[in-house]
Every structure is written in C-alpha cells, then in structure tokens.
N, C-alpha and C positions, 0 to 999 in steps of 0.2 A: 622420729623427724627424722634418725640417719638417712633411710632407706629415702624419705620426700629431698634432702639433701643432696643422694648419688641419685636419684633421677634427674635434680637440676642441673646438676655438675654433667652428667651424660648429655643431656640436649645441649648444652653450652660446647661441648667441644664436637657434638654432631654439626651445630652450627660454624663452628671455628673452622672443622674441616671441609663443610660447604664453600666457606669462603675461599677456603686455601685453591682448593680444587678451580675456582672460577680463576683465581689470579693467574695460576701458573696453566689456565688451559690460554686465557689470554696470551700467557708469554708465546705459548706454543704457535700462533694463527700466523701463518703467511703474512708479511708485508709487503711482498714485490710480485707484480704478474710484469709476465714475461709476453713479448710479442716477436715473430719471425716472420723476415720475407726472403724468397730467393729471389734474387736481382740482378740486374747485372750493374746497378745505380752504386756495388760496392767497388766496383772496378777502379786499377788506377785513374788517376787525375778525375776521382770527383769525390764529392766531401765526405765520401763513407765514413759512418763514427759520427755522424755531428745530427742536428736535428735540423740541418738544413737537407740533407740525405732523406729523408723520408717526407718531405714536402715534392721533390722530383715529380713529375708527372709519371716518369720511365721508374718510380719506386716499385711499385705493385702491381709486376708483371701479368702473372695471374689473375689479377683484376681489371686489366684491359687495354693497356697498363694502365695507372691512377697513381697517387699519392699513396703513401703507405698509411693504414688507417687501421684502430684496433679490429672496425668491422671486415677487414680483410686480408688480415693476417694468415699467412700459412701457418704456423703454429701459433701455441698461446699457452699458457700455466699460471698458476701460480706456484713461491716457493718462499723461504725463510731463508736464503743465501745464494752469492753467486757464487760458483767453484767448477765452471766446465774448463777439461783440457790443463788440468793442474800438473797432472805428468808428464804431460807432453804429449799434444790428441797427434796422431801421425796423419800424414799426405795422405790425402784420398780417402780417408773417412766420412763417414754418410752424417747428416743432420740426425737421423736417430742414434748414432752411434756419439755424436757430441752429447746430445742430450743426456746421454744415459750416463757419460765421463761426473754428471754434478755431484757435486759433494753433500749437496741438500735434497730432497724429496720433491719432487715436481707434482705439485697437484693439479686436479684437472688439465691435465695436460690433453689438447687436440693438436697432431701433429698430419697434416695434409703434402707433406713431402717427405718421407722416411726413405726414398733412396735419391735424393739428392744429395751432392757431396758437397760439403763445406769446401769453401775456398775454389770452387767450380766456376759456375757463372759468377758465384758471390751470394752473399746472403747479409744482412741488416737486421740487427736487432736493437728493441727498446725495452727497457726496466723502469717502470715505475712506481710509485710507492709514496707514506709518509713514515716518517723513521725522528726519532730522539737524537738530536746533534748537541753534543756540547762544544761549546767554543775552546779551543785548544787541543782537540782530538786529531789525533794524523791517522790517513788513511793511505792504504796501498792500493793501486789497481795496475794488475798485469794483462797485458791486452797484446794482441795483435789483429789485425790492422786498423786501428784507429778506434779513439772511444773519449767519448765526452761526459762528465759527471756534473751535472747541474742540481743544487742545491738552493731552493728558497729565491728561483731565479738567477741567480750568481752561478756563472762557470769557474768549477773550482780546477776542474780538468779539462783542457781544451786542446789535444792531441787526434785531429781528422787523419784520415790520408792513412795505406799503406805503409807499413813498420813490420820488422822485425820483432821477435816477442819482448818486449820491453814492460820494468816495471815503472810506475809513475808514483812518486812519495808526496803527498802536499798536506797542509795543515787547515783543517776547517777553523776560519777567525771568524766568522759570525756569530748572530749572538746564539744564546743556549734555547734552545725550545724545539717542538714539535714542529718539522716543516716538511713541505713535498718534494721529492728528487726525480730526477731522472739522470738512467745511466743510457746511453746512443754508443751500439758497438758494431762495427762491421769487418768480415771474415772476406778476402778474396785472395786472389794470385795463388792458390796452392796452399797448404799446411805449411807449421801447424797450426793451430786454432784453439785461442787460448782467451778465456775471460776469468778472473778470478780477482775479488775483494774483500776486503775484511768490514764491509759493511753486513752484517748479517743480523740474526734476530735478536729478540733480548733476552732468551735462555742462554744466550751468546754473549753477552756484557757488553754490546756493541748499542745496540739501537733499544734503549732500556724505556720504552712507552709506556710501560704497566707501574712506574713508581707510585702514581698515586694511588694505585689500586691495592699497592701494597702497605702505604699507608692506612688504609679504611680497615686492612685486616688487622695491623698492629693495634688499632684503634678498639677497633668491633671487641680482640681479646684483653686488653687493658678493662675495656668496661665490660665485659662479662664476668672478670676477674673480680673488680669493684662489687659487682651487682652480687656475687656469692658472697664474699667474705661477709658484705652488709646483712644480705640472709641471714647468713649462721649466727651471727650477733643479736 
C-alpha cells in the first residue's frame, strides 16, 4: 500500500510540475512585435511617431515609396519589453547598434538595414501586441523624437514630432482587462535615440496576462491533494 501511495504521489508531483512549466513558459513568451522602416517621413515638420506617419505614401521608401506595412518593414522582431538606448545611445550609431542596446531579447529578428544611421534620414517604429492592463497603473515612456501609446483605441500618450529626450508619465484609466496596444516611435535629426517603457512581460510583473493559468495550477494542486488524502483514507 505504501509503495502504491508513493507512486500515486509521484504521478501527482509530475503532473503539477508539468502544469507549472506550462504556466511559466507562457509567462516568458514575447508579447510585443516590432517593425521598423528607414524613412524621411520621420524628419522635422512631419507627424513622426504617430499612426499618421505610418500611412504616408513616403513612409516605406525602400518599398516604392509606399505606406508602412508589416509586409514592407525593413526590420521586424518579437520581444517582451522595450528598452532601447536607455544609457544614452550615441549620435551616429547604426540601427543594428540601437537594436543591440535593448535590455530584452529580440527574437525572430530580421534587419535589412544594418548600416543605416539612427537619426540620419530618419526611422519610424511600430510596436504592437496584447497585454493585461489594470485601471490606475502608471506608465512611463522615455523617448525622442516623438511617440504615441494607444491602448484599446485610446491615445494615452500623444507626443509626435521631434524633441529632446523626454520622459512622459501617465496613468491608465480605462477598464481592467486584456487589450491590444500600439506604440509608434520616430527618430530623426541626429542622436541620441531612446525608447524605454515599463510596459514589460508578465515575468516582470506589469502585463500579468497568465493569471487564469495560475488559478488553474492552484486548483490542480488542491484537487490532487484532496484526491491523495481521499485515497489514503
């Protein structure tokens, strides 16, 4: 009987460990997809760093020119956070160097403009995804030269156009839930180049999307424990 109980307990332990691995694996997944275009649409007097800049006919210059789309992006990747040039990206740095300054891993990276300068002719970037937003959460976005932060269609940050490095703080006042977001960013007119946000993945405690899975894991553990006690009795 003791051996039988031991084997049963071992199976429950393996089941719980597997469930935990699935939960933590989901937490580590990228939830941001980034796209970048080398373009003069980011220069002074243009709406660089806003959705309007992405639909300009001169945005994706390497594609024709044409509006910027995911299909004609010069750079694309997935990641779990945005932390570019946090320590002061130098004037004259390349796009490849700027990408490597990220504090988060860039996966599935495609970079077709490794020698282009950040702030030279200009670059425009779009970051999209879905995250869990809690009403009353504060966010910071450090940027130059223009940025827009949209959650569920609402413009939480609307600061397009060239600027010296600046940090904007705002509070999310919408409903709590999982919503699509978009961050548009432009860099022109020389360095430095900076884009840093505290919108990060669930493993860092901001976008806690896997909470339902955590509840499932807890419930599985409690059920297993109850079954084990019932079997022993």
